Residue, then its C-alpha position, 0 to 999 in steps of 0.5 A: m082754088v087747091d086744098r090738097a095735094d097727094f104724091d106718091v112712088r111706085d116702089k115704097p118698100a125699096l125706097r123704105d129700105e135704102a132710107r133705112r140704109e142711109a140712116v143706119a149708115a148716117a148715125r154710125r158716122r156720127a156715132g164714131v165721130s163721138t167715140e173717136a173724140a171720146g176716145v173709145p172704139l165703137g161699139t155694136v148697135l145696142h137699138i134701133t128706133d124705126v117710124a112707122a110708115g105714114s107717121v110723119y105725113s100725119r104730122y103735116q095734114g094740118h098744115v096743108g091749105g094756108g089756114g085763114g080766110s082773107a077777104g079780097 
């Protein structure tokens, strides 16, 4: 039985930078569609919230292992 498996990457800072670039580009595309539909120009960025590294992992820690035991 395996209770836990951990995976990691070699260059986290570079991957996080790329993920941020892609997230901002995606947000800009979505905002562009919305402003176009509203007939107004896309303005400047007012606020960006960055999720702390590891916070997504911590949400799912309790979901590993399958849960209750079953007698077989």
